[in-house]
C-alpha positions, 0 to 999 in steps of 0.5 A: 707904200703898202700897195707896192709889189715885192719886186718894186719895193726891192728895186726901190730899196736897191736904188736907196742903197746905191744913193746912200753909198754915194759919198757926196750925199748930205747928212739930211738926205742920207737920213731921209734915204735911210728912213725910206730904206727902213720902210722899204725893207720892212715892207719887203720882209712883211711880204716875204713872211706873208708869202711864206705863211701861204706856202706853209698853209698850202703845204699843210693842206696837201699833206695826208 
């Protein structure tokens, strides 16, 4: 899962949310999707944090 881009992970997370909003979903499937959503959410957060760190680092390099 780590090889996913931010955009693809976010798109998958959006699909998981749509599926979870379906009231006809069974409990086992809902739990599976919830766990998948947590992993995708964590991956997106980590990628955003890494990008933020890179931006801050570059900004600090350019400060005089």
